[in-house]
N, C-alpha and C positions, 0 to 999 in steps of 0.2 A: 475406694473399697465402700461393697455394698453394704448393710447391715440388716441381717431381718432380727426382727422384733419380737419379742414374746411379750403380749399385752400384761401388765400385771405391776404395781409398784413396786419397786425395790428400794427400802431404807440402808443410806450410807450410815456406818457404824462410824463416825470419824472418831482420831482417836487423839488424845488429849497430847498422849508423849508420843513422840516419833517411834514407829514400827522399826526395831534393827532383825532385818530379814539376812540370812546370812546362806546369800547365791552359790548353790549345790553342796551345801557347809563350811567350813572353811577352808575352800576352796585355793585361796591366798596360801595356806601353806601345808593343805592336806590333799592328799587326791580326791579329786573330785565325787560326791555321790558315793562314798565306802563311810563304813564307820568310824573311820580315823579321822574323817572329815566330818560328821555329822556329831561325834561325841566330844569333838574342840568345840564347836560352835554352840552346842543346846548344854552340853556338861561344866566344861571350862568358861567360857566367854561369855554363856548365857543370853544368848542372841532370844528376839520374842519370835521368831518363823524359822522351821527346818524347812529349807525348799527343798522340792524336789521335782523332777521331769520325770513323766513317765514315757517308756517307751512299752510294748509287748513282745510278748516269746512267741514263737510257733504253736507251744502249747499253752498260750490263754493265758500268760503269767506277767503281770504288772510288776515293772523293775524301774529300780533309779536310774536312768542314762540319761544325757543330752541330746546324743546323735542317734540317727538313725541304725549307723553301723557301730559295731565296738572295737572297729580298726583305731580308734586314737585314742582311748582310754583302757585298752584291753592289749595284750599279745596276741589277742585272735581277729579273726577277721571274720566277713560277712555282715549281712543286715539282720538284724535284732529277729525282723520277722519270720527270719528261714533259721535261727536256732532255737530250739529247746532251753527252758531255764538250766536242766541238768549239764546239756554244754556249754552254758554262760558259766553258770559256775563251777567249771574248770578252770576258767582264763583268770589270768594274775591282774587287776584292778589298776595296783598298786607301784609296779616298777617303772614304768613311764614317768610316774611323776619324779622320783628320785632321779632318773635318767637326765629330766626336762631341769630339776630344781637341785642341782649336786649340792647348794649350800643350806638346803631345807632339809635332803634326803635324811630319812630313817628307816633304819631294818626292819619294824615294824610295820610299813606300806608295802613290802615284798610280799605277795601275795592276799593282799585284800581283795575279797569278793565283790561281787555286783550286788546288790541289797534288792530285796523284793519289797514293796510298799507294803506286804503284811509283816515282814521284818523289821521294818522300821517303827509302824505304830506299836509293832511286840515291846521292842527295844524300849521307846521313849513314854509309852503310857498315852489314854486319852487328856491326861493335864497339859501335854505340848501342844503349840501350835504347828500349824502345818499350812506351807504355802505351795498348793501340788498345781504343778500344770500339765495341760495336757496338748502332749507332742504329738504332732502329725496326725491327728486323732481320723484321717480319711486312709490312712495304711491300716490300720487298726480299726474297724468295724467291731463295735462292743464294748469298745474302749469304758463307757463312759459308764455303760451299764455296770462291767466290774468293779470301777473305781467305787461306785456307790454300795457294792455290795461289801468291798473290804470295810470301807470306812464303817458300814452298818455293822460291822461285825468284832468292831474293836471300838462301838458302843459313839462314834464318833456323827452319830446323824441324828444325834438326840437333839429335842430344840434347844434345851439349854446351852448344848456344845457350838450349835449353827451361831446361837445369838451372839455368843463372847466371842465369836470369830476363830474357834478352835481348827476352824477348817477353810480356806479359800482357796478357789479353786479359779485358775486364768488361764489363756490359752489365746494365741494368736485368731484361731479358728473361732468366729462370731458362731457359725454353724455347730462347732461343739459347746460351747457355751449356751446355745438355743437347747439341745438337748439335756444338759446339764439340768435346766430352768425346768424343763419338762418332766424330768423324772424327781426333780424335788422340789417346790416351790420355795423353800428356807434359807438353801443354800446361798450362802454368798460369792457371787462373782467378780472378777477382773477380768475388763476386756486390754490385753495386749497388744501397743500398736508397735509397725515396722519404723524404720527411721524414717524421719521426713514424713509422717502420715499427721502429726496431733494438728497442724497449720490448715490442715485442708479437711476438717472438719467444720460440717456447715453447723450453723443453729439448730437445725431440725435435727440433722444426725445424732447429735450429742442431747439433746431430748427424747430422742427415742431410744437410746442407748442408756439412758438414765431408767429407764422403764424395763431394763434386763439387767443391767449391773449396777454394784455400789463403787467401782474404784476402777480407774483407768492405769495400765503400764506402759510410760513412755520410756523411749530413749534419751535417758538422760541427757543427751547431745542437742536435743530439740529444743528443751523445757528452755523459756525466759520467766522473768517475774509477771510479764504480762499473760502469758500464755496457761501459767499454771492459777493465777488467776481467776481466768476465764472458767478452766476444768474445775476449780475449788466456787466458781457461782453457778454451778450448777448440781451441786452439791457430790460432787465425786471425791472422794479418796484417792489420793494421787501418790503410787510408791512408783516411782521412774529405776529402772535397770541399766549400768550394774555402775555405778559407784565406788572406784575405790582410791583416789586420793582425796589428802584432808580438806584440801583447796576446793575440790566440786563438793565435798561432803557439805563443807558452811556454805557453799553457793547454793546447793538445792534446798537448805535449811532455810537461809533466806527468802527467797521465794513461796516458801509456806509449803511444801512437801508436808507428807504425814509419815513418811520413812523410806528409806531406799534398801534397794538390794547392791548388796555388796561382800566381796571376795573375804574382806577384812572389816567382820563385825566389830571384832575389838577394839579396834579403830573407831568406827561410827557409836558405839556404844560409848567410847569415852567423851567425843564431842556431845553427845544428846546428854550426859548425866552433868555436863560442865555447869556451874551456878554462874 
């Protein structure tokens, strides 16, 4: 992969405490990217970050959904880009979880709606911390501008909020991150890496990336003690995805990562807080 670089130093805000990043909310226990999942991770488990994957509706609304289609996590079918927000709001985004996980099923999951980014920010407020991914930005022209607009509307583009890491924007798309940087020079960015990519990056590429992003998000299976140390030597914050077993969480911590994405925020938080 070739990286387009935007000139200008980006300071990494390394955290002393490892960050508990709730992957799609408490998605190990509740339907992903619903308020049932976010309430559990944020209000009950006290995760540091709410992670939100963004897609964009036919009428230009940013919604929380991992896939480009609604098929897997709702009772509907079709591409998000071909459906209006009103159409998506009619869908049941929770029953699938009950069907797939009968041991975790709850009546309250039935009829959960797909939330908009605006609704999420309204519900949890500007004191919460958000880890937002621009998904498939090439499919959604204007996604980055709309993201900035919604964040600003909720007071999250203020310098003190950005400096304290209340918003981190991540993407597999380097072009999307460059666009975010052009729109706002202070927002903190994280480059996601595909499987098997971390060890292909040259020193020159890492040096150039450091001019754009403060963090790297590798697949946790690719990390070793050595390549984690290498990433850290460039000043990157390292947040691997998606670490779901206690054994892997402890192994990542032993490598020196700054936190992990996990479907089980409660488990990782317990490990982080152990004396």
